C-alpha positions as CSV (number, residue, x, y, z in Angstrom):
1,X,0.0,0.0,0.3
2,X,1.4,3.3,-0.6
3,X,1.9,5.5,2.2
4,X,-0.9,8.6,2.0
5,X,1.3,12.5,1.8
6,X,2.0,14.0,4.7
7,X,-0.8,17.3,5.0
8,X,-0.6,20.0,6.9
9,X,-3.0,21.9,9.2
10,X,-3.0,25.2,7.9
11,X,-3.4,25.9,4.2
12,X,-2.2,29.6,3.5
13,X,1.0,28.3,4.6
14,X,1.1,25.9,1.2
15,X,-0.6,24.6,-1.7
16,X,-0.8,22.2,-4.2
17,X,0.5,21.2,-7.8
18,X,-0.4,18.6,-10.5
19,X,2.9,17.3,-11.7
20,X,0.7,16.9,-14.7
21,X,-0.8,20.0,-15.8
22,X,0.1,22.5,-13.3
23,X,-2.9,23.2,-11.8
24,X,-3.2,24.3,-8.6
25,X,-5.4,23.5,-5.5
26,X,-5.7,24.7,-1.8
27,X,-6.1,21.8,-0.8
28,X,-4.7,17.7,-1.3
29,X,-7.3,15.4,-2.8
30,X,-6.4,12.1,-4.4
31,X,-7.5,13.5,-8.6
32,X,-7.0,16.3,-10.3
33,X,-9.4,18.4,-11.3
34,X,-8.1,19.7,-14.2
35,X,-6.5,16.3,-16.0
36,X,-7.9,13.8,-14.7
37,X,-4.7,11.6,-13.1
38,X,-4.6,9.9,-10.2
39,X,-1.9,11.0,-7.0
40,X,-0.5,14.4,-9.0
41,X,-0.6,16.8,-6.3
42,X,2.6,17.8,-4.8
43,X,2.9,20.3,-2.0
44,X,4.4,23.6,-2.2
45,X,5.5,26.3,0.5
46,X,4.1,29.6,-0.1
47,X,6.9,32.3,1.0
48,X,4.5,34.6,3.3
49,X,4.7,38.6,2.7
50,X,2.7,39.2,5.2
51,X,4.4,40.9,7.7
52,X,5.4,43.4,6.0
53,X,2.1,44.3,5.3
54,X,1.0,43.8,9.0
55,X,3.0,47.0,10.2
56,X,1.2,49.9,11.5
57,X,0.4,52.9,9.4
58,X,0.9,55.2,12.3
59,X,3.3,54.4,15.2
60,X,1.4,53.7,18.4
61,X,0.0,56.6,20.7
62,X,-1.5,56.3,24.1
63,X,-5.3,56.6,24.7
64,X,-5.2,59.5,26.0
65,X,-3.6,61.6,23.4
66,X,-6.7,60.5,20.7
67,X,-9.3,62.3,20.6
68,X,-12.9,61.3,20.0
69,X,-13.9,64.7,18.1
70,X,-11.6,63.6,15.2
71,X,-12.8,60.0,15.0
72,X,-15.1,60.1,11.9
73,X,-18.0,57.8,11.7
74,X,-18.0,54.7,9.3
75,X,-21.5,54.2,8.1
76,X,-22.7,50.1,8.1
77,X,-26.2,50.7,6.5
78,X,-27.7,49.5,9.3
79,X,-29.8,52.4,11.2
80,X,-29.6,51.1,14.6
81,X,-25.5,50.1,14.5
82,X,-25.3,53.9,12.8
83,X,-27.2,55.8,15.8
84,X,-24.9,53.4,19.0
85,X,-22.3,53.8,17.3
């Protein structure tokens, strides 16, 4: 019996590509939907570029330096939410 592939828990950090047709899917399945071949999907680790996008746009401020009067309301189109917020 052939050994099953090792699956990762976090599908955001890997993807699976078909060795026959090159199709890419988010999780491993036994058969490629694009070409119909069996057991041709191999895991590819994806490099993460999130760390640079998570950098704060502005430096953190003490809460005492933040004015509620400067806040711009964000409409939710739900009247009760807009009234309360």
